[in-house]
C-alpha positions in Angstrom: -12.5 20.7 10.1 -10.1 17.5 9.9 -7.1 16.5 12.0 -4.1 17.6 10.1 -0.6 16.3 10.9 2.8 16.4 10.2 4.5 13.4 8.6 6.7 13.1 11.8 3.7 12.9 14.0 1.8 10.6 12.0 4.7 8.0 11.5 5.1 8.2 15.6 1.9 6.1 15.6 3.4 3.3 13.5 5.2 0.6 15.8 8.0 -1.6 14.8 6.7 -4.9 12.9 3.6 -3.1 11.4 1.9 -4.4 8.4 2.0 -1.6 6.0 0.2 -1.0 2.6 1.8 1.7 0.6 0.6 3.1 -2.6 2.5 3.4 -5.6 3.9 2.0 -8.9 7.8 2.1 -9.1 7.5 5.1 -7.1 4.6 6.9 -9.0 1.8 7.6 -6.6 3.9 6.7 -3.4 3.8 9.2 -0.4 7.2 10.3 -0.3 7.2 12.3 2.7 5.6 9.4 4.8 8.3 7.0 3.5 11.2 9.4 4.2 9.9 9.7 7.7 9.5 5.9 8.2 13.4 6.0 7.3 14.1 8.9 9.5 12.5 7.2 12.7 14.0 3.9 11.7 10.8 1.7 12.0 11.8 -1.7 11.6 10.6 -5.3 11.1 7.8 -4.0 8.6 5.8 -6.1 6.5 5.3 -4.2 3.0 2.3 -4.8 0.9 2.8 -2.8 -2.2 3.0 -3.1 -6.2 6.7 -3.4 -5.9 9.7 -2.5 -4.1 10.5 0.2 -6.6 14.2 1.0 -7.1 16.9 1.9 -4.9 16.3 5.3 -3.0 13.1 5.7 -5.1 9.6 5.3 -3.4 9.5 2.3 -1.0 13.0 1.5 -2.2 14.1 3.5 0.4 12.7 1.3 3.3 14.7 -1.6 1.3 17.9 0.3 1.4 17.6 1.0 5.1 17.1 -2.5 6.1 13.5 -1.8 7.6 11.4 -4.3 5.9 11.4 -8.2 6.9 8.7 -9.4 4.5 7.5 -8.0 1.2 4.2 -8.9 -0.5 4.6 -7.6 -3.9 4.0 -8.5 -7.7 7.7 -8.0 -8.8 11.2 -7.1 -7.6 12.6 -6.7 -10.9 13.4 -3.0 -10.9 15.2 -3.3 -7.4 18.6 -5.4 -7.0 19.0 -4.4 -3.6 15.6 -6.4 -2.8 16.8 -9.3 -5.0 20.0 -9.3 -3.0 18.2 -9.1 0.4 15.9 -12.0 -0.5 18.7 -14.4 -1.9 20.6 -13.7 1.4 17.7 -14.4 3.5 17.5 -11.0 5.2 13.9 -10.4 3.5 11.1 -12.7 2.7 9.3 -12.0 -0.3 6.1 -13.2 -1.7 5.4 -12.7 -5.3 1.9 -12.3 -6.2 0.6 -11.8 -9.8 -0.6 -8.0 -10.1 -4.0 -8.6 -10.8 -4.4 -11.0 -7.7 -2.6 -8.8 -5.6 -5.2 -6.1 -6.4 -8.0 -8.4 -5.7 -6.7 -9.8 -2.6 -6.4 -6.1 -1.3 -9.9 -5.3 -2.6 -11.1 -8.5 -0.8 -9.6 -7.3 2.5 -11.3 -4.1 2.2 -14.7 -5.5 1.2 -14.9 -7.9 4.1 -14.5 -11.0 1.9 -12.2 -13.9 2.9 -10.6 -14.2 -0.6 -10.9 -14.3 -4.0 -10.9 -17.2 -6.8 -8.6 -16.7 -9.9 -7.3 -19.3 -12.4 -4.2 -17.3 -12.6 -1.2 -19.5 -11.3 -3.1 -22.8 -11.6 -0.8 -25.5 -12.4 2.4 -23.5 -11.6 4.7 -22.8 -8.5 2.1 -20.1 -7.5 -0.3 -22.8 -6.6 1.9 -24.7 -4.1 0.4 -24.7 -0.8 -2.8 -23.1 -1.8 -6.3 -24.5 -1.8 -7.7 -25.4 -5.3 -11.5 -25.4 -6.1 -13.2 -26.6 -9.1 -16.3 -24.8 -10.4 -18.0 -25.8 -13.7 -15.0 -27.9 -14.6 -12.7 -24.9 -14.1 -9.7 -25.1 -11.5 -9.2 -22.1 -9.5 -6.7 -20.9 -6.7 -8.2 -19.6 -3.4 -6.2 -16.5 -2.7 -6.8 -15.0 0.8 -7.6 -11.5 1.6 -4.9 -9.0 2.6 -5.3 -6.5 5.5 -2.8 -3.9 6.9 -2.3 -2.3 10.1 -1.7 1.2 8.4 -2.2 2.2 4.7 0.0 5.0 3.7 -1.9 7.0 0.9 -0.9 9.4 -2.0 -3.5 11.7 -3.4 -3.7 14.7 -5.7 -6.0 16.7 -3.3 -7.9 16.4 -0.1 -10.5 18.5 1.6 -10.5 19.4 5.3 -13.1 16.7 5.7 -10.6 14.1 4.3 -12.1 13.3 0.9 -9.5 12.4 -1.7 -9.2 12.8 -5.3 -6.3 11.4 -7.2 -4.2 12.4 -10.4 -4.4 9.9 -13.4 -2.0 6.8 -13.0 -0.7 7.8 -9.9 -4.0 6.7 -8.4 -2.9 3.0 -8.9 -3.3 0.8 -5.8 -4.3 3.9 -3.4 -8.0 3.8 -3.4 -7.8 0.0 -2.7 -5.5 0.3 0.0 -7.5 2.9 1.7 -10.1 0.3 2.4 -8.0 -2.5 3.5 -6.2 -1.0 6.5 -7.2 -0.4 10.2 -5.8 3.1 10.1 -5.3 5.4 6.9 -2.8 8.0 6.5 -3.1 10.2 3.3 -0.5 12.5 1.9 -2.2 14.8 -0.4 -0.3 17.5 -2.5 -2.8 20.0 -1.4 -5.5 20.3 1.1 -8.4 22.7 -0.2 -11.7 23.9 1.6 -14.5 21.6 1.9 -16.8 22.1 -1.3 -13.6 22.4 -3.6 -13.5 18.9 -4.7 -16.8 18.0 -6.8 -18.6 15.3 -5.3 -18.2 13.2 -8.3 -14.6 13.5 -8.2 -14.1 12.4 -4.8 -12.7 8.5 -4.9 -11.8 7.9 -1.3 -14.5 9.3 0.8 -13.6 10.9 4.2 -14.9 8.0 6.4 -12.0 5.8 5.3 -9.2 8.5 6.1 -7.8 8.9 9.8 -5.3 11.3 9.2 -4.3 14.0 6.6 -0.6 15.0 6.2 0.1 18.7 5.5 2.9 18.2 3.0 6.2 19.8 3.9 4.6 21.6 6.6 5.6 22.2 10.1 2.5 22.6 12.3 
C-alpha cells in the first residue's frame, strides 16, 4: 500500500523559498487542492516553474494573487494581468521561455542532461547572455536543464502503488515535471486498487511518485 496524505500534510513538507514545478495549462491539469493549500499555509518566496501563471484566482494564479511567488519561469504571462503588474513593479522576477524550449529544459532535467540545443531564439533578445553553438553551419542556443525541489502533479487516476494515468490534454506538463523534481506529490481525481490501471495506460510509474493526495479527504 502507498502512503496517502492530505494536501495539508503534504504542503507542510514544502519550505519557504522552495523551487516548485506545477503542472497545468491556464489552470487545466493543475493540482488545485495543493495550490489552495500553499496559499492557506502562506508559503512564500517560491520559484514557480510552469507553463504560465494562469489567470487571477485560477490555478497557479492564486499563488501570484497571494504574493507568494518571487520568481516565475514560464512560457507566457499574457493571461494574468496581476503577474504583469508585479513584474513591472519589481515584485516578481519573470523569465519567459518559449514553450517548446521550456518543455525540453524540463525533460532534460528529468533525464540527467545538462541542457538542450535549440535554434529557437537565435538572433533575438532570448539569446542575450546565453552560449551559442554552431553545428553543421547552424547556430543553436544552449538552454540549461530545469530541476525543482518539488513537483506538484495532477492526474486522472492513481493506484495505491503510485502509478499515474492522465486525462487528455490535462496531461500537459505533468509527466515531464514528475521526472524533474527531487520530491513528487501527485493529486489524482481518484485512487483505485492496484491492477485497475492497465499497465500500458500508466504514464508516470510509481517509482517517480513520493506522495499521493486523497482529494478532498481528511485522513
